[in-house]
N, CA, C and O atoms as a GROMACS GRO file, in nm:
protein
  372
    1MET      N    1   0.084  -0.118   0.000
    1MET     CA    2   0.000   0.000   0.000
    1MET      C    3   0.089   0.124   0.000
    1MET      O    4   0.189   0.129   0.071
    2LEU      N    5   0.051   0.224  -0.080
    2LEU     CA    6   0.128   0.347  -0.090
    2LEU      C    7   0.097   0.439   0.027
    2LEU      O    8  -0.017   0.453   0.070
    3ALA      N    9   0.202   0.502   0.077
    3ALA     CA   10   0.183   0.599   0.185
    3ALA      C   11   0.131   0.730   0.126
    3ALA      O   12   0.179   0.774   0.022
    4GLN      N   13   0.034   0.790   0.192
    4GLN     CA   14  -0.024   0.914   0.143
    4GLN      C   15   0.058   1.033   0.194
    4GLN      O   16   0.090   1.041   0.312
    5LEU      N   17   0.092   1.124   0.102
    5LEU     CA   18   0.170   1.241   0.138
    5LEU      C   19   0.081   1.347   0.201
    5LEU      O   20  -0.037   1.359   0.168
    6SER      N   21   0.139   1.423   0.294
    6SER     CA   22   0.064   1.532   0.352
    6SER      C   23   0.050   1.646   0.251
    6SER      O   24   0.119   1.647   0.149
    7LYS      N   25  -0.037   1.740   0.279
    7LYS     CA   26  -0.057   1.852   0.187
    7LYS      C   27   0.072   1.934   0.173
    7LYS      O   28   0.105   1.979   0.064
    8ASN      N   29   0.142   1.952   0.283
    8ASN     CA   30   0.266   2.030   0.280
    8ASN      C   31   0.373   1.958   0.198
    8ASN      O   32   0.447   2.022   0.123
    9ALA      N   33   0.383   1.826   0.212
    9ALA     CA   34   0.481   1.749   0.135
    9ALA      C   35   0.447   1.754  -0.014
    9ALA      O   36   0.536   1.765  -0.098
   10THR      N   37   0.320   1.746  -0.047
   10THR     CA   38   0.277   1.756  -0.187
   10THR      C   39   0.311   1.894  -0.242
   10THR      O   40   0.358   1.905  -0.356
   11ARG      N   41   0.288   1.998  -0.164
   11ARG     CA   42   0.318   2.134  -0.207
   11ARG      C   43   0.467   2.150  -0.232
   11ARG      O   44   0.507   2.210  -0.332
   12ARG      N   45   0.550   2.096  -0.144
   12ARG     CA   46   0.696   2.103  -0.162
   12ARG      C   47   0.740   2.029  -0.289
   12ARG      O   48   0.828   2.074  -0.361
   13HIS      N   49   0.678   1.914  -0.315
   13HIS     CA   50   0.710   1.836  -0.434
   13HIS      C   51   0.677   1.916  -0.562
   13HIS      O   52   0.757   1.920  -0.655
   14VAL      N   53   0.561   1.979  -0.564
   14VAL     CA   54   0.521   2.061  -0.679
   14VAL      C   55   0.618   2.178  -0.695
   14VAL      O   56   0.659   2.210  -0.806
   15HIS      N   57   0.654   2.240  -0.584
   15HIS     CA   58   0.748   2.353  -0.586
   15HIS      C   59   0.883   2.312  -0.645
   15HIS      O   60   0.940   2.384  -0.727
   16GLU      N   61   0.934   2.197  -0.604
   16GLU     CA   62   1.063   2.148  -0.656
   16GLU      C   63   1.055   2.118  -0.806
   16GLU      O   64   1.149   2.145  -0.880
   17ARG      N   65   0.942   2.061  -0.851
   17ARG     CA   66   0.925   2.029  -0.992
   17ARG      C   67   0.924   2.156  -1.076
   17ARG      O   68   0.981   2.159  -1.185
   18ILE      N   69   0.858   2.260  -1.027
   18ILE     CA   70   0.854   2.388  -1.100
   18ILE      C   71   0.991   2.452  -1.101
   18ILE      O   72   1.032   2.508  -1.202
   19ARG      N   73   1.063   2.446  -0.988
   19ARG     CA   74   1.195   2.511  -0.979
   19ARG      C   75   1.297   2.450  -1.075
   19ARG      O   76   1.394   2.517  -1.112
   20LYS      N   77   1.279   2.325  -1.116
   20LYS     CA   78   1.369   2.264  -1.214
   20LYS      C   79   1.358   2.334  -1.348
   20LYS      O   80   1.455   2.340  -1.423
   21LYS      N   81   1.240   2.388  -1.379
   21LYS     CA   82   1.214   2.446  -1.510
   21LYS      C   83   1.222   2.598  -1.511
   21LYS      O   84   1.252   2.656  -1.616
   22VAL      N   85   1.198   2.665  -1.399
   22VAL     CA   86   1.186   2.810  -1.396
   22VAL      C   87   1.300   2.871  -1.314
   22VAL      O   88   1.332   2.824  -1.205
   23GLN      N   89   1.361   2.976  -1.370
   23GLN     CA   90   1.465   3.048  -1.298
   23GLN      C   91   1.439   3.198  -1.316
   23GLN      O   92   1.422   3.246  -1.428
   24GLY      N   93   1.436   3.271  -1.205
   24GLY     CA   94   1.408   3.413  -1.210
   24GLY      C   95   1.534   3.495  -1.227
   24GLY      O   96   1.639   3.461  -1.173
   25THR      N   97   1.524   3.604  -1.303
   25THR     CA   98   1.634   3.697  -1.321
   25THR      C   99   1.589   3.834  -1.272
   25THR      O  100   1.473   3.851  -1.234
   26ALA      N  101   1.680   3.931  -1.273
   26ALA     CA  102   1.644   4.066  -1.230
   26ALA      C  103   1.543   4.128  -1.327
   26ALA      O  104   1.454   4.201  -1.284
   27GLU      N  105   1.557   4.099  -1.457
   27GLU     CA  106   1.465   4.153  -1.556
   27GLU      C  107   1.330   4.083  -1.554
   27GLU      O  108   1.226   4.146  -1.575
   28ARG      N  109   1.333   3.952  -1.528
   28ARG     CA  110   1.209   3.874  -1.525
   28ARG      C  111   1.212   3.782  -1.402
   28ARG      O  112   1.252   3.666  -1.412
   29PRO      N  113   1.170   3.834  -1.286
   29PRO     CA  114   1.179   3.755  -1.163
   29PRO      C  115   1.075   3.643  -1.158
   29PRO      O  116   0.973   3.645  -1.227
   30ARG      N  117   1.105   3.546  -1.074
   30ARG     CA  118   1.014   3.434  -1.052
   30ARG      C  119   0.909   3.475  -0.951
   30ARG      O  120   0.940   3.541  -0.852
   31LEU      N  121   0.785   3.438  -0.976
   31LEU     CA  122   0.674   3.468  -0.886
   31LEU      C  123   0.646   3.347  -0.799
   31LEU      O  124   0.620   3.238  -0.851
   32ASN      N  125   0.652   3.364  -0.668
   32ASN     CA  126   0.623   3.257  -0.573
   32ASN      C  127   0.498   3.294  -0.496
   32ASN      O  128   0.491   3.402  -0.437
   33VAL      N  129   0.399   3.205  -0.496
   33VAL     CA  130   0.272   3.231  -0.428
   33VAL      C  131   0.247   3.119  -0.328
   33VAL      O  132   0.260   3.001  -0.362
   34TYR      N  133   0.211   3.157  -0.204
   34TYR     CA  134   0.175   3.059  -0.102
   34TYR      C  135   0.040   3.098  -0.045
   34TYR      O  136   0.022   3.209   0.004
   35ARG      N  137  -0.054   3.005  -0.051
   35ARG     CA  138  -0.187   3.030   0.005
   35ARG      C  139  -0.200   2.951   0.135
   35ARG      O  140  -0.191   2.829   0.135
   36SER      N  141  -0.221   3.022   0.243
   36SER     CA  142  -0.253   2.954   0.368
   36SER      C  143  -0.404   2.952   0.382
   36SER      O  144  -0.476   2.993   0.291
   37LEU      N  145  -0.452   2.905   0.494
   37LEU     CA  146  -0.596   2.898   0.515
   37LEU      C  147  -0.659   3.036   0.516
   37LEU      O  148  -0.771   3.055   0.467
   38ASN      N  149  -0.586   3.135   0.572
   38ASN     CA  150  -0.644   3.268   0.588
   38ASN      C  151  -0.583   3.376   0.500
   38ASN      O  152  -0.648   3.477   0.475
   39HIS      N  153  -0.461   3.357   0.451
   39HIS     CA  154  -0.392   3.464   0.382
   39HIS      C  155  -0.320   3.413   0.257
   39HIS      O  156  -0.307   3.292   0.235
   40ILE      N  157  -0.274   3.509   0.176
   40ILE     CA  158  -0.195   3.479   0.057
   40ILE      C  159  -0.063   3.553   0.070
   40ILE      O  160  -0.060   3.671   0.106
   41TYR      N  161   0.047   3.484   0.041
   41TYR     CA  162   0.180   3.543   0.048
   41TYR      C  163   0.242   3.535  -0.092
   41TYR      O  164   0.238   3.430  -0.156
   42VAL      N  165   0.301   3.647  -0.139
   42VAL     CA  166   0.356   3.654  -0.274
   42VAL      C  167   0.496   3.711  -0.267
   42VAL      O  168   0.523   3.804  -0.191
   43GLN      N  169   0.587   3.655  -0.349
   43GLN     CA  170   0.724   3.706  -0.358
   43GLN      C  171   0.768   3.710  -0.504
   43GLN      O  172   0.731   3.623  -0.583
   44LEU      N  173   0.846   3.812  -0.539
   44LEU     CA  174   0.917   3.816  -0.666
   44LEU      C  175   1.063   3.790  -0.635
   44LEU      O  176   1.124   3.864  -0.556
   45ILE      N  177   1.122   3.686  -0.696
   45ILE     CA  178   1.254   3.638  -0.657
   45ILE      C  179   1.350   3.642  -0.775
   45ILE      O  180   1.317   3.600  -0.886
   46ASP      N  181   1.471   3.694  -0.750
   46ASP     CA  182   1.580   3.692  -0.846
   46ASP      C  183   1.671   3.576  -0.806
   46ASP      O  184   1.744   3.586  -0.707
   47ASP      N  185   1.668   3.466  -0.880
   47ASP     CA  186   1.744   3.346  -0.845
   47ASP      C  187   1.893   3.363  -0.873
   47ASP      O  188   1.975   3.297  -0.808
   48LEU      N  189   1.931   3.448  -0.966
   48LEU     CA  190   2.073   3.466  -0.997
   48LEU      C  191   2.148   3.528  -0.878
   48LEU      O  192   2.259   3.487  -0.845
   49ASP      N  193   2.085   3.629  -0.814
   49ASP     CA  194   2.145   3.691  -0.695
   49ASP      C  195   2.099   3.625  -0.566
   49ASP      O  196   2.157   3.648  -0.460
   50GLY      N  197   1.996   3.542  -0.574
   50GLY     CA  198   1.943   3.477  -0.454
   50GLY      C  199   1.873   3.575  -0.362
   50GLY      O  200   1.884   3.563  -0.240
   51LYS      N  201   1.801   3.673  -0.418
   51LYS     CA  202   1.736   3.776  -0.338
   51LYS      C  203   1.588   3.783  -0.369
   51LYS      O  204   1.544   3.760  -0.482
   52THR      N  205   1.512   3.817  -0.266
   52THR     CA  206   1.371   3.847  -0.284
   52THR      C  207   1.359   3.995  -0.316
   52THR      O  208   1.401   4.079  -0.237
   53LEU      N  209   1.303   4.027  -0.432
   53LEU     CA  210   1.292   4.166  -0.474
   53LEU      C  211   1.177   4.237  -0.404
   53LEU      O  212   1.194   4.347  -0.350
   54ILE      N  213   1.061   4.174  -0.404
   54ILE     CA  214   0.942   4.232  -0.342
   54ILE      C  215   0.863   4.119  -0.276
   54ILE      O  216   0.854   4.008  -0.330
   55ALA      N  217   0.808   4.148  -0.160
   55ALA     CA  218   0.721   4.052  -0.093
   55ALA      C  219   0.597   4.124  -0.044
   55ALA      O  220   0.604   4.239   0.000
   56ALA      N  221   0.483   4.056  -0.051
   56ALA     CA  222   0.358   4.113  -0.004
   56ALA      C  223   0.271   4.001   0.050
   56ALA      O  224   0.285   3.886   0.010
   57SER      N  225   0.183   4.037   0.141
   57SER     CA  226   0.088   3.938   0.191
   57SER      C  227  -0.040   4.007   0.232
   57SER      O  228  -0.041   4.126   0.265
   58SER      N  229  -0.147   3.932   0.231
   58SER     CA  230  -0.275   3.987   0.273
   58SER      C  231  -0.276   4.011   0.424
   58SER      O  232  -0.352   4.096   0.471
   59ALA      N  233  -0.197   3.939   0.499
   59ALA     CA  234  -0.192   3.958   0.644
   59ALA      C  235  -0.133   4.093   0.678
   59ALA      O  236  -0.183   4.163   0.767
   60VAL      N  237  -0.026   4.131   0.610
   60VAL     CA  238   0.037   4.260   0.634
   60VAL      C  239  -0.055   4.372   0.589
   60VAL      O  240  -0.063   4.476   0.655
   61GLY      N  241  -0.124   4.352   0.478
   61GLY     CA  242  -0.211   4.456   0.426
   61GLY      C  243  -0.320   4.496   0.523
   61GLY      O  244  -0.351   4.614   0.536
   62LYS      N  245  -0.379   4.400   0.592
   62LYS     CA  246  -0.485   4.431   0.687
   62LYS      C  247  -0.432   4.512   0.803
   62LYS      O  248  -0.495   4.607   0.848
   63ARG      N  249  -0.314   4.473   0.852
   63ARG     CA  250  -0.256   4.548   0.964
   63ARG      C  251  -0.219   4.688   0.921
   63ARG      O  252  -0.244   4.784   0.994
   64VAL      N  253  -0.158   4.702   0.804
   64VAL     CA  254  -0.117   4.833   0.755
   64VAL      C  255  -0.239   4.920   0.728
   64VAL      O  256  -0.241   5.037   0.766
   65ASN      N  257  -0.342   4.864   0.664
   65ASN     CA  258  -0.462   4.940   0.635
   65ASN      C  259  -0.532   4.984   0.763
   65ASN      O  260  -0.584   5.096   0.770
   66ALA      N  261  -0.535   4.898   0.862
   66ALA     CA  262  -0.597   4.934   0.989
   66ALA      C  263  -0.519   5.047   1.056
   66ALA      O  264  -0.578   5.140   1.110
   67LYS      N  265  -0.387   5.039   1.051
   67LYS     CA  266  -0.304   5.142   1.112
   67LYS      C  267  -0.320   5.275   1.037
   67LYS      O  268  -0.328   5.380   1.100
   68LEU      N  269  -0.324   5.271   0.903
   68LEU     CA  270  -0.343   5.393   0.825
   68LEU      C  271  -0.479   5.455   0.854
   68LEU      O  272  -0.490   5.577   0.867
   69ALA      N  273  -0.582   5.373   0.864
   69ALA     CA  274  -0.715   5.425   0.893
   69ALA      C  275  -0.718   5.491   1.030
   69ALA      O  276  -0.778   5.597   1.048
   70GLU      N  277  -0.654   5.427   1.127
   70GLU     CA  278  -0.649   5.483   1.262
   70GLU      C  279  -0.572   5.615   1.264
   70GLU      O  280  -0.616   5.711   1.328
   71THR      N  281  -0.460   5.621   1.194
   71THR     CA  282  -0.382   5.744   1.185
   71THR      C  283  -0.462   5.853   1.115
   71THR      O  284  -0.460   5.969   1.156
   72SER      N  285  -0.531   5.815   1.010
   72SER     CA  286  -0.612   5.911   0.935
   72SER      C  287  -0.721   5.971   1.023
   72SER      O  288  -0.746   6.091   1.019
   73LEU      N  289  -0.786   5.887   1.103
   73LEU     CA  290  -0.889   5.937   1.193
   73LEU      C  291  -0.830   6.033   1.296
   73LEU      O  292  -0.891   6.135   1.327
   74ARG      N  293  -0.714   6.000   1.348
   74ARG     CA  294  -0.650   6.089   1.445
   74ARG      C  295  -0.616   6.222   1.381
   74ARG      O  296  -0.638   6.327   1.443
   75GLN      N  297  -0.564   6.221   1.259
   75GLN     CA  298  -0.526   6.345   1.192
   75GLN      C  299  -0.650   6.430   1.165
   75GLN      O  300  -0.643   6.553   1.178
   76LYS      N  301  -0.760   6.370   1.128
   76LYS     CA  302  -0.882   6.446   1.102
   76LYS      C  303  -0.930   6.514   1.230
   76LYS      O  304  -0.977   6.628   1.227
   77ARG      N  305  -0.917   6.445   1.342
   77ARG     CA  306  -0.957   6.504   1.469
   77ARG      C  307  -0.867   6.621   1.505
   77ARG      O  308  -0.914   6.723   1.557
   78LEU      N  309  -0.737   6.608   1.478
   78LEU     CA  310  -0.644   6.716   1.512
   78LEU      C  311  -0.664   6.836   1.421
   78LEU      O  312  -0.654   6.950   1.466
   79VAL      N  313  -0.693   6.812   1.294
   79VAL     CA  314  -0.705   6.922   1.199
   79VAL      C  315  -0.836   6.997   1.219
   79VAL      O  316  -0.836   7.120   1.224
   80LYS      N  317  -0.944   6.926   1.230
   80LYS     CA  318  -1.074   6.993   1.239
   80LYS      C  319  -1.162   6.920   1.341
   80LYS      O  320  -1.219   6.816   1.309
   81PRO      N  321  -1.173   6.974   1.462
   81PRO     CA  322  -1.259   6.908   1.560
   81PRO      C  323  -1.406   6.924   1.522
   81PRO      O  324  -1.444   7.020   1.456
   82LEU      N  325  -1.486   6.831   1.564
   82LEU     CA  326  -1.628   6.838   1.533
   82LEU      C  327  -1.693   6.954   1.608
   82LEU      O  328  -1.660   6.977   1.724
   83PRO      N  329  -1.783   7.028   1.543
   83PRO     CA  330  -1.849   7.139   1.612
   83PRO      C  331  -1.945   7.085   1.718
   83PRO      O  332  -2.007   6.980   1.701
   84LYS      N  333  -1.956   7.159   1.827
   84LYS     CA  334  -2.049   7.118   1.933
   84LYS      C  335  -2.190   7.160   1.895
   84LYS      O  336  -2.212   7.270   1.843
   85ARG      N  337  -2.283   7.074   1.922
   85ARG     CA  338  -2.423   7.105   1.891
   85ARG      C  339  -2.480   7.188   2.006
   85ARG      O  340  -2.454   7.159   2.123
   86PRO      N  341  -2.557   7.288   1.973
   86PRO     CA  342  -2.621   7.365   2.081
   86PRO      C  343  -2.728   7.281   2.148
   86PRO      O  344  -2.793   7.197   2.085
   87LYS      N  345  -2.745   7.304   2.278
   87LYS     CA  346  -2.846   7.229   2.352
   87LYS      C  347  -2.983   7.279   2.309
   87LYS      O  348  -3.002   7.399   2.292
   88PRO      N  349  -3.077   7.187   2.292
   88PRO     CA  350  -3.213   7.231   2.256
   88PRO      C  351  -3.277   7.307   2.370
   88PRO      O  352  -3.265   7.269   2.487
   89LYS      N  353  -3.346   7.416   2.335
   89LYS     CA  354  -3.412   7.496   2.437
   89LYS      C  355  -3.542   7.429   2.477
   89LYS      O  356  -3.611   7.369   2.395
   90ALA      N  357  -3.573   7.440   2.603
   90ALA     CA  358  -3.699   7.383   2.652
   90ALA      C  359  -3.813   7.466   2.602
   90ALA      O  360  -3.812   7.588   2.619
   91SER      N  361  -3.911   7.405   2.543
   91SER     CA  362  -4.026   7.479   2.492
   91SER      C  363  -4.126   7.503   2.605
   91SER      O  364  -4.152   7.412   2.684
   92PRO      N  365  -4.182   7.625   2.614
   92PRO     CA  366  -4.282   7.652   2.718
   92PRO      C  367  -4.412   7.580   2.687
   92PRO      O  368  -4.454   7.572   2.571
   93LYS      N  369  -4.476   7.528   2.791
   93LYS     CA  370  -4.602   7.457   2.771
   93LYS      C  371  -4.716   7.535   2.825
   93LYS      O  372  -4.830   7.491   2.817
   0.00000   0.00000   0.00000
């Protein structure tokens, strides 16, 4: 009976098979994509120098976007505070 490979072992096997055929250069880098259960990770790799040129992930984007939104809200408060509403006058009965 054949032993069943884990998902990670299968992924590594596919990665090795692709790496035999594809080599990234500075002009045309190799694209590496990894999908986890919750996020996607992407890299552009120059194999000749052995360097990652650019890396991005959806996990970092959420944290950065949340931080930018929070900073933006703070700046809006500092630049222009909300006007105070006048209290409603009691109507005579």
